[in-house]
N, C-alpha and C positions, 0 to 999 in steps of 0.2 A: 579522803572525803569525797562525796559526790553530791551533785545537785540534780533534783528530779522534779518534773511537773507534768500534769496531764492537760491536754488541750482537746476540746470537742470540735464538732463540725462547724460551729458558729464562731470559733475563735476564743471562746471563754476558757480560762485557765484555772488550775488548782495547783498551787505551789506548796512545797513541803520544806521545812527548815526552821532555824532558830527565830526568824523574824515573822513566822506564820503561826496560827493557832493549832497547826497539825504536826504531830511528831510520829514518824514512822516507827512501828514496833515490829513489824514482820514483813518480809519481802522475799518472794520466791518466783522463779521463772526466768532469772537472768542467765542461767547456765545454758549450754547447748541443749536443745530439745532431743528427746529420745528418737532413735531411728527404728523404722520397720524394715526388717531384712526378709526378703522373699526367697525361699529355697524350695527344692524338690528332691525327692529320694527315688532311687531305683533299686531293684532287687539285687543287682550284681555289684553295686559299689558301696563301699563303706561310707558312713556319714551321709552327706548330702551335697547338692550342687547349688551354688549361688545363682540367682536369677536377676534380682534387682534390689535396690534399697532406696528408701526416701525418708526424709525427716517428717515427724509428726507435727501437727499444729502445736503452737506454743501457748501454754496457759500461764498467765501471770496473776498471782494472788498478792494483794497489797493490804496490809492492815495498818491503821494509824489511829492515834489517840487525839481526841479533841480537848485541848488544854484549857479552854476558856469559852464562856458563853455558848454552851453545848447546843442549844436549840437553833440559834441564829447561824452558827457555823456548820451545823448539820444540814440545814436547808441550803446553805451556800454550796455544799458538796453536791446536792441534788441538782443544782442549776448547771453544773458542769458534767457530772457523771450520771448518765441516764441509760437504764437497761435497754438492750437491743440496738442502741445507737453507736456509731463509730467513735473511736477515741484514739488519740495519739499519745504515746508515752515518750517523753524526752528524758535522756540520761546524759549527764555531763560529769566527766572526771578529768584528772590531769592528762590522761592519754586518750580519752574518747569523747566525742560529741556526736551522739547518735539518737535515733528514735525508732519506734516500731508502731505500726498501725494495727488496730484490733477492734473488737466489738465488746461492749459491756454486757457481761452475763448476769451479774448480780451486784447489788449494793446492799450490804447488811449491817446496820448499826446495832450496838448493844444498848438499848434505850435506858435500861434501869441500873446500869453499872455505875459505880462511884465515879469513875472516869470513862466516858463513852468511847468505845472502840468501833471504828467503821471498817468493814472488810469489803474490798472490791475485787471482783473476779473479771479478768479480761481474757478473751480468746482471740488469738492472732492466727488467722488462716495461713498467711505468708509468714514463716517462722523466723525470718532474718531480721536483725536490726539493720537500719540504713544509716549512712553518714548524714548528718544534719544538713550539710551543704551538698548540692549537686555539683559534680565535676564536669566542666564544659571545656571542650577543645574545638577550636576552629581551624579549618585548613586554609588559612590565608594569613599574611602578615603585611604590615605597612612598613615600607622602606622610606626612611627619612631622606629628603633631598638637600636640606641645608639646615644650619643651626642659627638661632637668634643670638645676639641682635643683628639686624641687617637694615640697609636702606637701599631703595631701588627707584630708579626713574624709568625702568623699562615699560613700554606700553603694551608689550605682548603678555600673554597669560603667564603667571608665575606658578610653578608646580611645587607645592609644599611636600608632597609625598605621593607614592604610588603603592597600590595594593599588589603584592606579589602572590599569586596563587600557589599554595603548597599542595602537592598531590599526595603527601604522606604526613603522618603524625604519630608520635609515640605517646600512648596513653598509659598512665600508671593505675594500677588497682591496689590500693593499700588495705583492702579488706582481707578477710580470711577465706572467702569462697569465690567462685566464678560468678560473674554478674552479667545481666543483660544490658543492652545499649539502646539509645535513641539516636537515630540518624535523621537529620533535617537537610534535605537537598533543595537548594533554591536556585532557579534558573534565571540568570541575568539576561540571557538571550536563548533562543531555541537550541536545544541539544537533544541527542537521541541515545537511548539505551544506557543510562548510567550504571556503573558497576563499582561496588566497594569490596576490597580484598583484605583478608587478614594476611599480611605479608609473610608471617612465620609459618602458617599452616597451609596457605594456599586456598583456604575456603573463601567463598565469595557470595555476595547477594547481588543479583542483577535484576533491574526492572526493565521489561521490554516495552518501552513507550517513548513517545516524543514529547518533551516538555516544552511548553510555550514560555515566552518571556513573562516572568512574574509567578510562575508555578512553584508551589512548595510541596514536596513529597516528604512525608514523615513516616519512618519505619521504627517500630518498637520490637525488641527481641527478648523482653523479660519473660520470666516464667509465668505462664498463665495470662500473658499480655502481649501476644504477637499480633501486630496490626500493620497495615500499609494503607495510607490515605493520601489523597491528592487534594490540595486546596487550590482552586482556580477561580479567580474573579469572585471570591467570597463564598463559593460553594464547595463543600467538602464531600469527597466521593471515596468509597472503598475500592481500592484497586488491587486487592489481594490476588486477583486472578492474573495480574500482569507479572507476577514474580516468576523469574526463569526457573524452569523445573529442576535444574542442576544446583540451585542455590542452597546455601546452608544458613540457618539462623545464627548469625555471628554473635559470639559471646566474648567477654573480656576475661582472660584467665588471671589467676592469682599472680601478682607481680606486674602484669600489664601486657601490652602488645603493640605492634606497629600496624597501622591501617593505611591503605592507599586507595585511590579511586581513579577511574578513567571514564571516558564517554566514547561512544562509537563515532558520532558526528557532532560537530559544533565546537569542539575544543574545550579542555578542562578550565580554561580561563573564564568560561561562561557559566560555570557551575560552582556554587559555594556550598561547602559541606560543613555542618556542625555536628559533633558527636558528644553526647552527654551520658552520664551514668551516675548511679549511687554506689559507693563502696558498701559491701554487705559483710555482716559479722554474725557468726553463729551464737556467740555468747559474750558476756561482759566479765 
């Protein structure tokens, strides 16, 4: 069994199931989308040569019956599902808790049927399902200095714990495909030229800049969403031009990877790094 619902940009939802007036009768588009394979041929070779491949956009078609009070519940559908507007489809089963974002192409009810059927068509430009929860890893840990209960008459400062900066972290990818990452680099004190490595491949991303205390650099490496911004004193600036020319847009391979970071000046203790991502799935 599975549970599914739709959510629009305003947070309004449309649920399906036994406790709702809507019963799903048909559902397509959960399988992996079709791929486009680009090839070329030459006069001297048999067959052809592979050039590239990509997944096509995903089309989801959903049909459901309105079990009671057809007019009121049909109008309730229109409040959530509106043509041309964005929509999220959430899918939950025993093994998966995922969602996909798309745009409503069409909402088509069968007005004069004995039991009204509503058909919804959704186009998803980014064809992958995402894990419902973002996976977040922080390159620091808190070391406990003592345990409760305790009593003390010491007048000096008592240390409950210290933050131990970790310069490496192992990140798991439990999805079925490679995924992009979001790096957040926060400067506790001035540092120069931060660099993040994929320990296994040796690929890296380096930003040639001096970060002031309180600066936040955000890097996103997702497909179609590659950005580098600096937040300083409440002002956000595009610093794409400060990316080192030898850098690679780091990705998280299937299974996971190990990432490390360093700085040229200022010490790694003065830089806090958070890495987040969504696991991606081709199909359900």
